[in-house]
All heavy atoms as a GROMACS GRO file, in nm:
protein
  655
    1ALA      N    1   6.536   4.471   3.558
    1ALA     CA    2   6.493   4.516   3.692
    1ALA      C    3   6.502   4.678   3.698
    1ALA      O    4   6.587   4.730   3.624
    1ALA     CB    5   6.589   4.463   3.799
    2ARG      N    6   6.411   4.740   3.750
    2ARG     CA    7   6.405   4.884   3.765
    2ARG      C    8   6.420   4.930   3.909
    2ARG      O    9   6.358   4.868   4.001
    2ARG     CB   10   6.266   4.928   3.712
    2ARG     CG   11   6.245   5.081   3.710
    2ARG     CD   12   6.111   5.110   3.644
    2ARG     NE   13   5.998   5.038   3.692
    2ARG     CZ   14   5.915   5.085   3.777
    2ARG    NH1   15   5.924   5.206   3.824
    2ARG    NH2   16   5.807   5.018   3.815
    3VAL      N   17   6.502   5.021   3.930
    3VAL     CA   18   6.532   5.069   4.067
    3VAL      C   19   6.411   5.149   4.116
    3VAL      O   20   6.373   5.242   4.046
    3VAL     CB   21   6.663   5.156   4.068
    3VAL    CG1   22   6.675   5.213   4.212
    3VAL    CG2   23   6.778   5.071   4.046
    4LEU      N   24   6.356   5.111   4.225
    4LEU     CA   25   6.243   5.187   4.285
    4LEU      C   26   6.292   5.279   4.397
    4LEU      O   27   6.231   5.380   4.412
    4LEU     CB   28   6.145   5.076   4.345
    4LEU     CG   29   6.076   4.985   4.248
    4LEU    CD1   30   5.983   4.890   4.327
    4LEU    CD2   31   6.005   5.054   4.142
    5ASN      N   32   6.397   5.237   4.466
    5ASN     CA   33   6.439   5.321   4.578
    5ASN      C   34   6.589   5.278   4.610
    5ASN      O   35   6.621   5.157   4.604
    5ASN     CB   36   6.364   5.300   4.701
    5ASN     CG   37   6.395   5.379   4.819
    5ASN    OD1   38   6.446   5.491   4.807
    5ASN    ND2   39   6.382   5.326   4.937
    6TYR      N   40   6.669   5.379   4.637
    6TYR     CA   41   6.805   5.354   4.697
    6TYR      C   42   6.829   5.468   4.793
    6TYR      O   43   6.814   5.580   4.759
    6TYR     CB   44   6.905   5.367   4.574
    6TYR     CG   45   7.050   5.365   4.622
    6TYR    CD1   46   7.108   5.242   4.646
    6TYR    CD2   47   7.116   5.484   4.643
    6TYR    CE1   48   7.235   5.236   4.699
    6TYR    CE2   49   7.247   5.475   4.697
    6TYR     CZ   50   7.306   5.357   4.725
    6TYR     OH   51   7.434   5.346   4.772
    7SER      N   52   6.856   5.425   4.917
    7SER     CA   53   6.875   5.526   5.022
    7SER      C   54   7.023   5.550   5.033
    7SER      O   55   7.101   5.473   5.019
    7SER     CB   56   6.818   5.478   5.150
    7SER     OG   57   6.899   5.368   5.201
    8ASP      N   58   7.052   5.675   5.073
    8ASP     CA   59   7.184   5.712   5.109
    8ASP      C   60   7.221   5.640   5.243
    8ASP      O   61   7.117   5.586   5.300
    8ASP     CB   62   7.195   5.860   5.123
    8ASP     CG   63   7.200   5.942   4.996
    8ASP    OD1   64   7.236   5.881   4.896
    8ASP    OD2   65   7.166   6.054   5.001
    9VAL      N   66   7.344   5.640   5.279
    9VAL     CA   67   7.375   5.564   5.402
    9VAL      C   68   7.311   5.638   5.512
    9VAL      O   69   7.316   5.755   5.535
    9VAL     CB   70   7.538   5.569   5.417
    9VAL    CG1   71   7.579   5.505   5.549
    9VAL    CG2   72   7.602   5.497   5.306
   10SER      N   73   7.252   5.554   5.600
   10SER     CA   74   7.195   5.598   5.721
   10SER      C   75   7.256   5.524   5.837
   10SER      O   76   7.336   5.420   5.807
   10SER     CB   77   7.040   5.586   5.720
   10SER     OG   78   7.002   5.449   5.708
   11TYR      N   79   7.222   5.549   5.956
   11TYR     CA   80   7.283   5.468   6.067
   11TYR      C   81   7.171   5.416   6.150
   11TYR      O   82   7.075   5.491   6.182
   11TYR     CB   83   7.371   5.556   6.143
   11TYR     CG   84   7.499   5.600   6.066
   11TYR    CD1   85   7.487   5.719   5.982
   11TYR    CD2   86   7.614   5.528   6.064
   11TYR    CE1   87   7.599   5.747   5.903
   11TYR    CE2   88   7.717   5.573   5.984
   11TYR     CZ   89   7.713   5.680   5.908
   11TYR     OH   90   7.819   5.713   5.829
   12ASP      N   91   7.192   5.286   6.189
   12ASP     CA   92   7.079   5.220   6.277
   12ASP      C   93   7.107   5.265   6.422
   12ASP      O   94   7.202   5.341   6.455
   12ASP     CB   95   7.084   5.077   6.267
   12ASP     CG   96   7.208   5.010   6.313
   12ASP    OD1   97   7.295   5.069   6.374
   12ASP    OD2   98   7.223   4.879   6.292
   13GLU      N   99   7.027   5.210   6.514
   13GLU     CA  100   7.037   5.254   6.656
   13GLU      C  101   7.169   5.212   6.719
   13GLU      O  102   7.206   5.273   6.818
   13GLU     CB  103   6.918   5.190   6.737
   13GLU     CG  104   6.908   5.037   6.727
   13GLU     CD  105   6.846   4.981   6.604
   13GLU    OE1  106   6.778   5.057   6.530
   13GLU    OE2  107   6.862   4.861   6.578
   14GLU      N  108   7.245   5.120   6.660
   14GLU     CA  109   7.380   5.090   6.711
   14GLU      C  110   7.488   5.167   6.641
   14GLU      O  111   7.604   5.138   6.677
   14GLU     CB  112   7.395   4.933   6.694
   14GLU     CG  113   7.294   4.860   6.773
   14GLU     CD  114   7.281   4.714   6.727
   14GLU    OE1  115   7.352   4.683   6.619
   14GLU    OE2  116   7.210   4.637   6.787
   15GLY      N  117   7.446   5.257   6.555
   15GLY     CA  118   7.553   5.335   6.480
   15GLY      C  119   7.618   5.267   6.369
   15GLY      O  120   7.715   5.308   6.311
   16MET      N  121   7.557   5.156   6.321
   16MET     CA  122   7.613   5.076   6.200
   16MET      C  123   7.556   5.137   6.076
   16MET      O  124   7.431   5.149   6.066
   16MET     CB  125   7.568   4.932   6.218
   16MET     CG  126   7.640   4.844   6.107
   16MET     SD  127   7.621   4.665   6.142
   16MET     CE  128   7.751   4.640   6.260
   17PRO      N  129   7.632   5.168   5.981
   17PRO     CA  130   7.591   5.219   5.850
   17PRO      C  131   7.493   5.130   5.782
   17PRO      O  132   7.525   5.005   5.785
   17PRO     CB  133   7.720   5.239   5.774
   17PRO     CG  134   7.823   5.242   5.874
   17PRO     CD  135   7.783   5.158   5.987
   18THR      N  136   7.386   5.176   5.732
   18THR     CA  137   7.280   5.085   5.666
   18THR      C  138   7.254   5.141   5.525
   18THR      O  139   7.243   5.267   5.514
   18THR     CB  140   7.155   5.083   5.756
   18THR    OG1  141   7.195   5.033   5.881
   18THR    CG2  142   7.051   4.996   5.702
   19ILE      N  143   7.237   5.061   5.434
   19ILE     CA  144   7.200   5.098   5.296
   19ILE      C  145   7.081   5.015   5.258
   19ILE      O  146   7.074   4.894   5.278
   19ILE     CB  147   7.324   5.069   5.197
   19ILE    CG1  148   7.436   5.151   5.245
   19ILE    CG2  149   7.268   5.104   5.049
   19ILE    CD1  150   7.561   5.104   5.169
   20GLU      N  151   6.974   5.081   5.204
   20GLU     CA  152   6.853   5.009   5.164
   20GLU      C  153   6.831   5.026   5.015
   20GLU      O  154   6.843   5.133   4.969
   20GLU     CB  155   6.735   5.056   5.243
   20GLU     CG  156   6.740   5.025   5.392
   20GLU     CD  157   6.616   5.072   5.468
   20GLU    OE1  158   6.520   5.117   5.406
   20GLU    OE2  159   6.628   5.062   5.596
   21THR      N  160   6.791   4.921   4.948
   21THR     CA  161   6.755   4.929   4.810
   21THR      C  162   6.625   4.860   4.786
   21THR      O  163   6.582   4.774   4.865
   21THR     CB  164   6.870   4.856   4.718
   21THR    OG1  165   6.861   4.725   4.753
   21THR    CG2  166   7.000   4.918   4.739
   22LYS      N  167   6.555   4.903   4.675
   22LYS     CA  168   6.432   4.828   4.633
   22LYS      C  169   6.424   4.832   4.485
   22LYS      O  170   6.444   4.946   4.427
   22LYS     CB  171   6.314   4.897   4.696
   22LYS     CG  172   6.183   4.808   4.666
   22LYS     CD  173   6.074   4.840   4.766
   22LYS     CE  174   6.120   4.797   4.896
   22LYS     NZ  175   6.022   4.711   4.971
   23ILE      N  176   6.408   4.722   4.419
   23ILE     CA  177   6.401   4.712   4.278
   23ILE      C  178   6.276   4.629   4.235
   23ILE      O  179   6.224   4.556   4.316
   23ILE     CB  180   6.525   4.648   4.199
   23ILE    CG1  181   6.550   4.514   4.248
   23ILE    CG2  182   6.642   4.736   4.239
   23ILE    CD1  183   6.650   4.437   4.171
   24MET      N  184   6.229   4.667   4.117
   24MET     CA  185   6.107   4.577   4.059
   24MET      C  186   6.170   4.469   3.980
   24MET      O  187   6.244   4.495   3.880
   24MET     CB  188   6.020   4.668   3.979
   24MET     CG  189   5.912   4.588   3.915
   24MET     SD  190   5.798   4.514   4.025
   24MET     CE  191   5.697   4.645   4.078
   25VAL      N  192   6.141   4.355   4.014
   25VAL     CA  193   6.198   4.233   3.944
   25VAL      C  194   6.088   4.185   3.859
   25VAL      O  195   5.970   4.176   3.895
   25VAL     CB  196   6.233   4.116   4.046
   25VAL    CG1  197   6.272   3.995   3.973
   25VAL    CG2  198   6.339   4.164   4.146
   26LYS      N  199   6.124   4.152   3.725
   26LYS     CA  200   6.022   4.092   3.637
   26LYS      C  201   6.108   3.983   3.560
   26LYS      O  202   6.220   3.993   3.524
   26LYS     CB  203   5.987   4.191   3.538
   26LYS     CG  204   5.895   4.299   3.590
   26LYS     CD  205   5.850   4.392   3.470
   26LYS     CE  206   5.767   4.503   3.524
   26LYS     NZ  207   5.719   4.598   3.421
   27LEU      N  208   6.037   3.862   3.557
   27LEU     CA  209   6.101   3.752   3.480
   27LEU      C  210   5.990   3.677   3.405
   27LEU      O  211   5.875   3.667   3.453
   27LEU     CB  212   6.179   3.661   3.571
   27LEU     CG  213   6.113   3.588   3.688
   27LEU    CD1  214   6.074   3.448   3.648
   27LEU    CD2  215   6.204   3.592   3.808
   28GLN      N  216   6.034   3.627   3.291
   28GLN     CA  217   5.929   3.546   3.214
   28GLN      C  218   5.965   3.398   3.227
   28GLN      O  219   6.084   3.361   3.207
   28GLN     CB  220   5.943   3.590   3.070
   28GLN     CG  221   5.835   3.528   2.984
   28GLN     CD  222   5.842   3.575   2.842
   28GLN    OE1  223   5.940   3.573   2.779
   28GLN    NE2  224   5.720   3.624   2.796
   29LEU      N  225   5.862   3.318   3.263
   29LEU     CA  226   5.885   3.175   3.272
   29LEU      C  227   5.873   3.110   3.132
   29LEU      O  228   5.808   3.153   3.050
   29LEU     CB  229   5.784   3.112   3.367
   29LEU     CG  230   5.793   3.157   3.512
   29LEU    CD1  231   5.682   3.088   3.593
   29LEU    CD2  232   5.928   3.138   3.574
   30ASN      N  233   5.951   3.013   3.114
   30ASN     CA  234   5.961   2.945   2.983
   30ASN      C  235   5.851   2.837   2.978
   30ASN      O  236   5.871   2.717   2.978
   30ASN     CB  237   6.091   2.876   2.956
   30ASN     CG  238   6.107   2.832   2.813
   30ASN    OD1  239   6.039   2.880   2.724
   30ASN    ND2  240   6.206   2.746   2.794
   31LEU      N  241   5.726   2.879   2.992
   31LEU     CA  242   5.607   2.794   2.974
   31LEU      C  243   5.532   2.839   2.850
   31LEU      O  244   5.552   2.949   2.805
   31LEU     CB  245   5.514   2.813   3.102
   31LEU     CG  246   5.578   2.765   3.226
   31LEU    CD1  247   5.496   2.811   3.351
   31LEU    CD2  248   5.594   2.618   3.234
   32PRO      N  249   5.444   2.751   2.794
   32PRO     CA  250   5.375   2.787   2.663
   32PRO      C  251   5.311   2.920   2.662
   32PRO      O  252   5.305   2.992   2.574
   32PRO     CB  253   5.274   2.674   2.645
   32PRO     CG  254   5.348   2.552   2.724
   32PRO     CD  255   5.418   2.622   2.840
   33TRP      N  256   5.246   2.956   2.784
   33TRP     CA  257   5.174   3.080   2.780
   33TRP      C  258   5.256   3.208   2.830
   33TRP      O  259   5.212   3.313   2.835
   33TRP     CB  260   5.048   3.075   2.872
   33TRP     CG  261   5.069   3.041   3.012
   33TRP    CD1  262   5.090   3.125   3.119
   33TRP    CD2  263   5.097   2.904   3.073
   33TRP    NE1  264   5.113   3.059   3.239
   33TRP    CE2  265   5.117   2.922   3.210
   33TRP    CE3  266   5.098   2.782   3.018
   33TRP    CZ2  267   5.131   2.813   3.295
   33TRP    CZ3  268   5.118   2.676   3.102
   33TRP    CH2  269   5.132   2.698   3.237
   34LYS      N  270   5.389   3.178   2.858
   34LYS     CA  271   5.484   3.277   2.884
   34LYS      C  272   5.440   3.376   2.996
   34LYS      O  273   5.448   3.504   2.980
   34LYS     CB  274   5.512   3.371   2.757
   34LYS     CG  275   5.565   3.283   2.648
   34LYS     CD  276   5.701   3.232   2.669
   34LYS     CE  277   5.754   3.154   2.545
   34LYS     NZ  278   5.864   3.070   2.568
   35PRO      N  279   5.414   3.329   3.118
   35PRO     CA  280   5.368   3.416   3.226
   35PRO      C  281   5.494   3.499   3.267
   35PRO      O  282   5.613   3.456   3.258
   35PRO     CB  283   5.328   3.320   3.333
   35PRO     CG  284   5.406   3.189   3.312
   35PRO     CD  285   5.412   3.192   3.159
   36VAL      N  286   5.469   3.623   3.310
   36VAL     CA  287   5.569   3.713   3.371
   36VAL      C  288   5.537   3.733   3.507
   36VAL      O  289   5.424   3.765   3.547
   36VAL     CB  290   5.550   3.846   3.294
   36VAL    CG1  291   5.648   3.951   3.361
   36VAL    CG2  292   5.583   3.839   3.151
   37LEU      N  293   5.632   3.707   3.590
   37LEU     CA  294   5.627   3.724   3.738
   37LEU      C  295   5.689   3.862   3.769
   37LEU      O  296   5.797   3.899   3.714
   37LEU     CB  297   5.706   3.613   3.813
   37LEU     CG  298   5.669   3.468   3.776
   37LEU    CD1  299   5.737   3.370   3.867
   37LEU    CD2  300   5.519   3.445   3.781
   38ALA      N  301   5.626   3.934   3.855
   38ALA     CA  302   5.685   4.068   3.894
   38ALA      C  303   5.652   4.091   4.036
   38ALA      O  304   5.544   4.068   4.083
   38ALA     CB  305   5.624   4.172   3.804
   39TRP      N  306   5.750   4.151   4.104
   39TRP     CA  307   5.739   4.189   4.240
   39TRP      C  308   5.849   4.275   4.292
   39TRP      O  309   5.960   4.277   4.234
   39TRP     CB  310   5.734   4.061   4.336
   39TRP     CG  311   5.861   3.995   4.336
   39TRP    CD1  312   5.971   4.012   4.431
   39TRP    CD2  313   5.918   3.895   4.250
   39TRP    NE1  314   6.084   3.930   4.403
   39TRP    CE2  315   6.048   3.856   4.291
   39TRP    CE3  316   5.860   3.829   4.130
   39TRP    CZ2  317   6.116   3.765   4.217
   39TRP    CZ3  318   5.940   3.743   4.067
   39TRP    CH2  319   6.066   3.704   4.107
   40PRO      N  320   5.820   4.374   4.382
   40PRO     CA  321   5.928   4.455   4.435
   40PRO      C  322   6.014   4.374   4.533
   40PRO      O  323   5.963   4.300   4.613
   40PRO     CB  324   5.849   4.562   4.515
   40PRO     CG  325   5.710   4.554   4.465
   40PRO     CD  326   5.687   4.420   4.427
   41TRP      N  327   6.145   4.386   4.517
   41TRP     CA  328   6.244   4.313   4.598
   41TRP      C  329   6.340   4.411   4.659
   41TRP      O  330   6.398   4.506   4.597
   41TRP     CB  331   6.323   4.216   4.501
   41TRP     CG  332   6.439   4.147   4.574
   41TRP    CD1  333   6.432   4.065   4.674
   41TRP    CD2  334   6.572   4.150   4.525
   41TRP    NE1  335   6.551   4.007   4.701
   41TRP    CE2  336   6.636   4.069   4.604
   41TRP    CE3  337   6.639   4.213   4.424
   41TRP    CZ2  338   6.780   4.039   4.594
   41TRP    CZ3  339   6.767   4.197   4.413
   41TRP    CH2  340   6.838   4.106   4.491
   42GLY      N  341   6.352   4.397   4.796
   42GLY     CA  342   6.436   4.489   4.867
   42GLY      C  343   6.555   4.424   4.935
   42GLY      O  344   6.538   4.305   4.972
   43VAL      N  345   6.661   4.497   4.952
   43VAL     CA  346   6.770   4.442   5.032
   43VAL      C  347   6.827   4.554   5.120
   43VAL      O  348   6.832   4.667   5.086
   43VAL     CB  349   6.894   4.402   4.933
   43VAL    CG1  350   7.012   4.357   5.014
   43VAL    CG2  351   6.846   4.299   4.835
   44THR      N  352   6.841   4.520   5.247
   44THR     CA  353   6.906   4.609   5.338
   44THR      C  354   7.043   4.549   5.386
   44THR      O  355   7.056   4.432   5.417
   44THR     CB  356   6.828   4.613   5.470
   44THR    OG1  357   6.691   4.668   5.432
   44THR    CG2  358   6.876   4.715   5.573
   45TYR      N  359   7.144   4.638   5.370
   45TYR     CA  360   7.282   4.598   5.402
   45TYR      C  361   7.329   4.676   5.529
   45TYR      O  362   7.291   4.796   5.535
   45TYR     CB  363   7.386   4.641   5.289
   45TYR     CG  364   7.360   4.564   5.172
   45TYR    CD1  365   7.302   4.623   5.058
   45TYR    CD2  366   7.407   4.427   5.147
   45TYR    CE1  367   7.282   4.555   4.932
   45TYR    CE2  368   7.382   4.367   5.021
   45TYR     CZ  369   7.320   4.426   4.926
   45TYR     OH  370   7.306   4.359   4.807
   46LYS      N  371   7.391   4.605   5.615
   46LYS     CA  372   7.450   4.670   5.735
   46LYS      C  373   7.600   4.652   5.719
   46LYS      O  374   7.644   4.538   5.685
   46LYS     CB  375   7.406   4.616   5.869
   46LYS     CG  376   7.258   4.645   5.886
   46LYS     CD  377   7.217   4.635   6.020
   46LYS     CE  378   7.065   4.672   6.038
   46LYS     NZ  379   7.027   4.724   6.156
   47VAL      N  380   7.678   4.759   5.728
   47VAL     CA  381   7.817   4.762   5.693
   47VAL      C  382   7.898   4.789   5.817
   47VAL      O  383   7.878   4.879   5.898
   47VAL     CB  384   7.844   4.859   5.577
   47VAL    CG1  385   8.001   4.858   5.541
   47VAL    CG2  386   7.756   4.842   5.456
   48ASP      N  387   8.010   4.710   5.836
   48ASP     CA  388   8.098   4.732   5.943
   48ASP      C  389   8.175   4.865   5.919
   48ASP      O  390   8.239   4.874   5.817
   48ASP     CB  391   8.202   4.621   5.956
   48ASP     CG  392   8.295   4.643   6.076
   48ASP    OD1  393   8.391   4.722   6.061
   48ASP    OD2  394   8.274   4.574   6.176
   49PRO      N  395   8.172   4.958   6.007
   49PRO     CA  396   8.224   5.088   5.983
   49PRO      C  397   8.372   5.089   5.980
   49PRO      O  398   8.442   5.182   5.922
   49PRO     CB  399   8.174   5.182   6.088
   49PRO     CG  400   8.135   5.084   6.206
   49PRO     CD  401   8.098   4.955   6.138
   50ASP      N  402   8.435   4.986   6.036
   50ASP     CA  403   8.592   4.981   6.034
   50ASP      C  404   8.646   4.908   5.912
   50ASP      O  405   8.741   4.952   5.846
   50ASP     CB  406   8.641   4.905   6.169
   50ASP     CG  407   8.596   4.983   6.288
   50ASP    OD1  408   8.606   5.109   6.291
   50ASP    OD2  409   8.557   4.923   6.394
   51SER      N  410   8.578   4.797   5.877
   51SER     CA  411   8.633   4.711   5.770
   51SER      C  412   8.566   4.741   5.634
   51SER      O  413   8.610   4.694   5.534
   51SER     CB  414   8.628   4.567   5.804
   51SER     OG  415   8.483   4.523   5.805
   52PHE      N  416   8.448   4.806   5.642
   52PHE     CA  417   8.362   4.827   5.528
   52PHE      C  418   8.310   4.702   5.463
   52PHE      O  419   8.272   4.702   5.349
   52PHE     CB  420   8.424   4.915   5.423
   52PHE     CG  421   8.470   5.049   5.471
   52PHE    CD1  422   8.602   5.075   5.503
   52PHE    CD2  423   8.372   5.148   5.503
   52PHE    CE1  424   8.641   5.198   5.552
   52PHE    CE2  425   8.410   5.272   5.556
   52PHE     CZ  426   8.542   5.304   5.573
   53LEU      N  427   8.306   4.588   5.546
   53LEU     CA  428   8.254   4.469   5.490
   53LEU      C  429   8.108   4.448   5.535
   53LEU      O  430   8.065   4.507   5.637
   53LEU     CB  431   8.334   4.347   5.555
   53LEU     CG  432   8.474   4.329   5.520
   53LEU    CD1  433   8.538   4.219   5.591
   53LEU    CD2  434   8.495   4.302   5.366
   54ILE      N  435   8.031   4.388   5.451
   54ILE     CA  436   7.887   4.375   5.482
   54ILE      C  437   7.867   4.273   5.597
   54ILE      O  438   7.919   4.168   5.591
   54ILE     CB  439   7.818   4.323   5.356
   54ILE    CG1  440   7.815   4.417   5.245
   54ILE    CG2  441   7.668   4.291   5.394
   54ILE    CD1  442   7.761   4.382   5.112
   55GLN      N  443   7.800   4.316   5.699
   55GLN     CA  444   7.778   4.236   5.820
   55GLN      C  445   7.643   4.172   5.822
   55GLN      O  446   7.621   4.063   5.884
   55GLN     CB  447   7.797   4.318   5.948
   55GLN     CG  448   7.933   4.386   5.964
   55GLN     CD  449   8.042   4.276   5.974
   55GLN    OE1  450   8.029   4.183   6.056
   55GLN    NE2  451   8.138   4.282   5.894
   56SER      N  452   7.554   4.231   5.736
   56SER     CA  453   7.420   4.176   5.730
   56SER      C  454   7.353   4.206   5.599
   56SER      O  455   7.377   4.318   5.552
   56SER     CB  456   7.323   4.244   5.845
   56SER     OG  457   7.195   4.212   5.839
   57HIS      N  458   7.291   4.104   5.541
   57HIS     CA  459   7.219   4.114   5.417
   57HIS      C  460   7.083   4.068   5.437
   57HIS      O  461   7.068   3.939   5.448
   57HIS     CB  462   7.296   4.034   5.311
   57HIS     CG  463   7.218   4.027   5.188
   57HIS    ND1  464   7.268   4.093   5.062
   57HIS    CD2  465   7.113   3.947   5.140
   57HIS    CE1  466   7.189   4.052   4.966
   57HIS    NE2  467   7.097   3.972   5.011
   58VAL      N  468   6.980   4.148   5.434
   58VAL     CA  469   6.839   4.098   5.466
   58VAL      C  470   6.759   4.136   5.333
   58VAL      O  471   6.751   4.254   5.302
   58VAL     CB  472   6.785   4.173   5.584
   58VAL    CG1  473   6.640   4.125   5.610
   58VAL    CG2  474   6.870   4.142   5.709
   59GLU      N  475   6.689   4.031   5.283
   59GLU     CA  476   6.607   4.055   5.164
   59GLU      C  477   6.458   4.051   5.210
   59GLU      O  478   6.420   3.992   5.298
   59GLU     CB  479   6.627   3.933   5.071
   59GLU     CG  480   6.772   3.928   5.019
   59GLU     CD  481   6.793   3.826   4.911
   59GLU    OE1  482   6.693   3.773   4.858
   59GLU    OE2  483   6.909   3.796   4.887
   60SER      N  484   6.385   4.126   5.130
   60SER     CA  485   6.240   4.122   5.146
   60SER      C  486   6.170   4.126   5.003
   60SER      O  487   6.218   4.179   4.910
   60SER     CB  488   6.194   4.253   5.231
   60SER     OG  489   6.221   4.365   5.156
   61TRP      N  490   6.055   4.056   4.999
   61TRP     CA  491   5.973   4.060   4.882
   61TRP      C  492   5.842   4.111   4.920
   61TRP      O  493   5.773   4.062   5.016
   61TRP     CB  494   5.961   3.909   4.829
   61TRP     CG  495   6.090   3.851   4.789
   61TRP    CD1  496   6.147   3.862   4.667
   61TRP    CD2  497   6.183   3.778   4.875
   61TRP    NE1  498   6.263   3.785   4.669
   61TRP    CE2  499   6.289   3.744   4.784
   61TRP    CE3  500   6.180   3.734   5.000
   61TRP    CZ2  501   6.390   3.669   4.829
   61TRP    CZ3  502   6.287   3.663   5.041
   61TRP    CH2  503   6.402   3.629   4.966
   62ASP      N  504   5.791   4.212   4.839
   62ASP     CA  505   5.659   4.275   4.860
   62ASP      C  506   5.556   4.202   4.779
   62ASP      O  507   5.498   4.263   4.698
   62ASP     CB  508   5.675   4.427   4.832
   62ASP     CG  509   5.755   4.488   4.934
   62ASP    OD1  510   5.798   4.437   5.036
   62ASP    OD2  511   5.805   4.606   4.904
   63VAL      N  512   5.537   4.070   4.800
   63VAL     CA  513   5.432   4.000   4.733
   63VAL      C  514   5.387   3.889   4.830
   63VAL      O  515   5.472   3.819   4.886
   63VAL     CB  516   5.485   3.946   4.597
   63VAL    CG1  517   5.595   3.842   4.603
   63VAL    CG2  518   5.373   3.893   4.514
   64GLU      N  519   5.258   3.871   4.824
   64GLU     CA  520   5.202   3.759   4.913
   64GLU      C  521   5.226   3.621   4.831
   64GLU      O  522   5.230   3.627   4.715
   64GLU     CB  523   5.056   3.774   4.934
   64GLU     CG  524   5.024   3.895   5.023
   64GLU     CD  525   5.073   3.884   5.159
   64GLU    OE1  526   5.063   3.771   5.223
   64GLU    OE2  527   5.118   3.984   5.217
   65PRO      N  528   5.258   3.523   4.909
   65PRO     CA  529   5.284   3.398   4.840
   65PRO      C  530   5.181   3.347   4.740
   65PRO      O  531   5.209   3.309   4.627
   65PRO     CB  532   5.298   3.284   4.958
   65PRO     CG  533   5.336   3.376   5.076
   65PRO     CD  534   5.278   3.516   5.051
   66LEU      N  535   5.053   3.357   4.778
   66LEU     CA  536   4.949   3.318   4.697
   66LEU      C  537   4.944   3.415   4.570
   66LEU      O  538   4.914   3.362   4.454
   66LEU     CB  539   4.806   3.337   4.759
   66LEU     CG  540   4.684   3.298   4.682
   66LEU    CD1  541   4.697   3.154   4.632
   66LEU    CD2  542   4.558   3.311   4.756
   67GLU      N  543   4.972   3.542   4.581
   67GLU     CA  544   4.982   3.628   4.456
   67GLU      C  545   5.088   3.583   4.362
   67GLU      O  546   5.075   3.578   4.241
   67GLU     CB  547   4.997   3.771   4.499
   67GLU     CG  548   5.019   3.869   4.382
   67GLU     CD  549   4.898   3.867   4.286
   67GLU    OE1  550   4.781   3.837   4.321
   67GLU    OE2  551   4.933   3.895   4.162
   68GLY      N  552   5.198   3.538   4.415
   68GLY     CA  553   5.311   3.490   4.340
   68GLY      C  554   5.274   3.366   4.262
   68GLY      O  555   5.307   3.352   4.138
   69VAL      N  556   5.199   3.278   4.316
   69VAL     CA  557   5.152   3.150   4.258
   69VAL      C  558   5.052   3.190   4.152
   69VAL      O  559   5.065   3.137   4.042
   69VAL     CB  560   5.095   3.051   4.358
   69VAL    CG1  561   5.027   2.932   4.294
   69VAL    CG2  562   5.207   3.007   4.455
   70LYS      N  563   4.964   3.276   4.179
   70LYS     CA  564   4.864   3.320   4.078
   70LYS      C  565   4.926   3.378   3.952
   70LYS      O  566   4.874   3.363   3.843
   70LYS     CB  567   4.769   3.429   4.135
   70LYS     CG  568   4.668   3.374   4.229
   70LYS     CD  569   4.589   3.495   4.299
   70LYS     CE  570   4.484   3.453   4.395
   70LYS     NZ  571   4.405   3.563   4.440
   71GLN      N  572   5.045   3.451   3.969
   71GLN     CA  573   5.106   3.507   3.853
   71GLN      C  574   5.151   3.401   3.752
   71GLN      O  575   5.163   3.427   3.633
   71GLN     CB  576   5.223   3.594   3.902
   71GLN     CG  577   5.191   3.729   3.969
   71GLN     CD  578   5.308   3.803   4.007
   71GLN    OE1  579   5.416   3.779   3.961
   71GLN    NE2  580   5.291   3.904   4.100
   72ILE      N  581   5.181   3.280   3.803
   72ILE     CA  582   5.232   3.172   3.720
   72ILE      C  583   5.119   3.135   3.625
   72ILE      O  584   5.148   3.098   3.505
   72ILE     CB  585   5.279   3.053   3.803
   72ILE    CG1  586   5.399   3.089   3.892
   72ILE    CG2  587   5.297   2.929   3.716
   72ILE    CD1  588   5.439   2.985   3.986
   73PHE      N  589   4.994   3.143   3.660
   73PHE     CA  590   4.887   3.087   3.578
   73PHE      C  591   4.805   3.192   3.511
   73PHE      O  592   4.710   3.160   3.440
   73PHE     CB  593   4.793   3.002   3.684
   73PHE     CG  594   4.862   2.892   3.738
   73PHE    CD1  595   4.903   2.893   3.864
   73PHE    CD2  596   4.886   2.782   3.665
   73PHE    CE1  597   4.970   2.791   3.928
   73PHE    CE2  598   4.950   2.675   3.714
   73PHE     CZ  599   4.992   2.668   3.849
   74ARG      N  600   4.853   3.318   3.509
   74ARG     CA  601   4.796   3.427   3.440
   74ARG      C  602   4.864   3.445   3.310
   74ARG      O  603   4.982   3.433   3.303
   74ARG     CB  604   4.794   3.570   3.511
   74ARG     CG  605   4.708   3.573   3.626
   74ARG     CD  606   4.711   3.719   3.679
   74ARG     NE  607   4.655   3.709   3.817
   74ARG     CZ  608   4.718   3.779   3.921
   74ARG    NH1  609   4.823   3.860   3.896
   74ARG    NH2  610   4.664   3.776   4.034
   75LYS      N  611   4.793   3.486   3.204
   75LYS     CA  612   4.852   3.522   3.086
   75LYS      C  613   4.922   3.654   3.100
   75LYS      O  614   4.875   3.748   3.174
   75LYS     CB  615   4.747   3.545   2.973
   75LYS     CG  616   4.809   3.562   2.838
   75LYS     CD  617   4.702   3.568   2.729
   75LYS     CE  618   4.776   3.609   2.604
   75LYS     NZ  619   4.709   3.614   2.490
   76ALA      N  620   5.045   3.667   3.041
   76ALA     CA  621   5.119   3.791   3.063
   76ALA      C  622   5.047   3.912   3.004
   76ALA      O  623   4.990   3.913   2.904
   76ALA     CB  624   5.253   3.772   2.988
   77THR      N  625   5.058   4.018   3.084
   77THR     CA  626   4.995   4.145   3.045
   77THR      C  627   5.104   4.250   3.011
   77THR      O  628   5.073   4.362   2.971
   77THR     CB  629   4.899   4.208   3.154
   77THR    OG1  630   4.977   4.221   3.273
   77THR    CG2  631   4.783   4.110   3.178
   78VAL      N  632   5.224   4.218   3.039
   78VAL     CA  633   5.342   4.296   3.006
   78VAL      C  634   5.447   4.216   2.942
   78VAL      O  635   5.454   4.097   2.943
   78VAL     CB  636   5.408   4.372   3.134
   78VAL    CG1  637   5.308   4.453   3.201
   78VAL    CG2  638   5.457   4.253   3.224
   79GLN      N  639   5.535   4.288   2.864
   79GLN     CA  640   5.650   4.228   2.789
   79GLN      C  641   5.771   4.259   2.864
   79GLN      O  642   5.784   4.366   2.931
   79GLN     CB  643   5.658   4.280   2.640
   79GLN     CG  644   5.539   4.251   2.564
   79GLN     CD  645   5.558   4.132   2.484
   79GLN    OE1  646   5.669   4.101   2.447
   79GLN    NE2  647   5.451   4.070   2.439
   80ILE      N  648   5.869   4.180   2.848
   80ILE     CA  649   6.006   4.196   2.910
   80ILE      C  650   6.099   4.246   2.804
   80ILE      O  651   6.098   4.197   2.696
   80ILE     CB  652   6.052   4.073   2.986
   80ILE    CG1  653   5.965   4.050   3.104
   80ILE    CG2  654   6.192   4.102   3.034
   80ILE    CD1  655   6.004   3.935   3.190
   0.00000   0.00000   0.00000
């Protein structure tokens, strides 16, 4: 995985510390034609300012479902 973005701590409208990350995920499926799936994956954490425990973990994928399925049936154009 390659880091695409990492934000310093910011604060949401309620004053809760928020950290955002985005990485490029690549994985190769163990199929005869060795397809490589790749998509940007983001995580947003909200942290309790008193206990420093994560209060919220929200994931996002920047790929349409159909595009993800299409990647399975394409011949790999990149190596991992």
